[in-house]
Steps between C-alpha positions, in 0.01 A plus 500: 500500500828567318491701179508296179620701205468401137666713235345463155692390198508787248487235228141443620440876501648542155282224356188664626613842387562368149140386484383846599742709294246575231277677757771658716537878521864582423730759649753675276834333449743605772229601750674501840318265736637513856440466872587739780604510866645756741798464736338557842199291405694185414867504605498464878849472651471855624803470730717297261795613289536848640149620412389811682156589643224637275192699587296185442702310758420776749137539396414127501657457841286782640191365678173536309649599164458167312243220510591251772818695567655330193846608387727437204773346716475165321232564235543237225861436590593593143847614603587147604284320242606698200588206275168325570310816409705559184412144399133581554535797264659274242216247540249783464670588172484877543726709282573759772510532875447827676663516844609780729831570667486558874662839557612413860651174377723700265552810717415408862471864612380640166831663418869424461679196360302206368468182701678235288288212633183684401621568148619140470148375572351703218782388268389146576139594418594653170748230402245228589232667288728542200617137529132398468431730207293745704536877462566681832291813555643678803301736723721724715240604757200300620436688824784382724665831591796449738385597850793737563381715207151509645651606833641799312158589354443245223342588168364841608868605523693595189820329612332161451500576124880525501530181697276313256697629199818371664339162568367478143844563358657243732261227389522599134880483500494162672231332289477712185696254290235231556174697545347681206162613638472721809209638698582786732201504737204276562173680572627832639137585579502226766836608639385861530132478579466174695833558670472870586133583436268237642770323704378157389849411377849559633613733644145553625478882491169687451579842355368623161772761461773241553329266252513774233866569574573125491326482162725763353820357648416146388443624145818711512685190623360312203636762261844500666504117490424503127814705447710289738394176325565635152837635602600153617313301237458707182293231325263449794123519455362699793148556629286552807202296627193704596185356659219649296123452498195641320308724739123515447235726657210333679240726333510775236440767763760773467630444855566132435665583166726751679584247773603247234714764327683577826553131569629444149739788552640345814512138380600542135580844366725603794744238374432470128519871424841581655661181371363521144430872444730677744230680701273441796124521442386857576199384698725288723737792557201703604344228715817441702623863521404525867679178601852551638763427397312375196606635163717763667783246468500528118802687359583638157612222267338216697231431244757469221674234707175318578395491134821355359394277205400141580537184296174361639228576751419229752134475603373311803126443474258307722157664520298812410374740763175690535456800726225732624531844652522467876165681539322268257539153649123468551443570133768245409318236703172586325685455171588147608850533640642354821652767722772395745409510864861533615659839564610670176877540488682830498562497126136458403393747768737760360363438152141519628438175312358175640584170325185301421450155346253352253305219663472269200872475422721207599780589738833350590600414855639854524143624450595641158248499217591279204451683172740414216336760274633767736853399403419551133350837595817598686731393216286682243521815710879478524521448125286809437644735764863383527586349163830366370608327824520118483319336792580196714227376728738442789239370750159343468346227711243399756490390863280194532383271783747226409543174694678168450258219417524145629671395179773758560387738224399863522205578277457874428250542216415856606860607450512332160186684397645827628828456308326379186263796498775755554727351234205525258461862609867559407439355155194721453704805591773400258243466223399859574858621464648470848867397487496236779809281469491280808302365795627396845280300737495605860625285646723202436424376854289580802690747718498758778223727379614814688248612764287192424786273609451144378119522492474562123633270228581635155742230383509256214686284752359415844737554791443285808641755743591262788717284266549737202393215273418622143195358319419623149130587479269433206563859390871424475426230240246715322748788471774260387269388220432858399869593494603194303222544247551879490121501483186475708291185481148550371341463847620476851322164534738358235771483767305280738680185392832621633409494865708271718 
């Protein structure tokens, strides 16, 4: 049957909110509510307007690398449906939109003169946002390295740092007059460790030494981009988005505790320490000293560049992680944990740490445990160990088993509960002193979810991929209420009346 879409009147929403205002939990005035997307995941039009080839074009077109062989060739067709999507953002009422610039759309080969058609597209994005009263938050790199740079060695090679600094300066000079907030890199851990360590992401390389070198060069590129942006836009606010997670040990046995410490070093401290303190964790330097090229690529002065002061730290959070020492999986099972039956990837094997899961916890469609309190734990830790840096939660969201009902609506109560719980966790962290100033839902719309293809849906907006029809889900309306009220309703059930 054809989709039937009903968009709610926000007069109705406002009337209900007014009745609940006395019990609502407020956010501070000026709290930056937003939504996020990434270029390769939504834009499509990969061969339009002079765009070059990225590592994700190559990877997704390689047999067996993505679920169902899915690619980002069309994705959400955002490049051609820009105005429609900007109108959705305006309807959502968010105060900010975090998007990424496709490097190969701006520099098709990763170097040289800018492609005017590519820059013009992002000018239209920024101008359209500003015309709707939405703050643009621009991410320079969300994993789409131009393929020619990978052919020359990619992130394990130092020359890629220079190319990224050039690219950052090009975009900053073109858009700096209209963009005030900049993010250099999104989740460099994923770029380095899933791209060059486990091989689960583009470019699909499995080499621990190259993953370490890529880590350093990504962070060095971040530092050089900070300088390039500020040179072009002196008043810019500049940050980086790191994917961080609390790491727990399955038992209190010293081997499990040590495994959790190593995993925390790789997942969290390997990025936080150089960016915020100007040094790598000594235990990580020791752990990776036998991996070539590894940290041998570090030169004098690099850490000073990497640790250039930030205006904010972006945090992407989804789930906590529990690990056991690789020799103690039997004890972890006795303690009540589920142990994966699949082969442990190269990263975990190198850390001698096996991820385990608690059986009683709810999980998203990604298989990730849902624990909002872990976000409060993470933010409290950052406040204690890395104080004085304002925080934006630049990604948080859940993949759910969404479907379109016979009435044309998409009911996603599990996503609403997830978002509600994590926003409450943010408020709890703020009460304890954490300087969290904004929150961005991942994602505005369902999209190409990297190696998972189109099999996982994170969006507030359903995408019917054969037609690219957009359908706002119940969570879209719930989040719109939250943004307009600048407050959380007393219970998730209070939103039930706004379902189409």
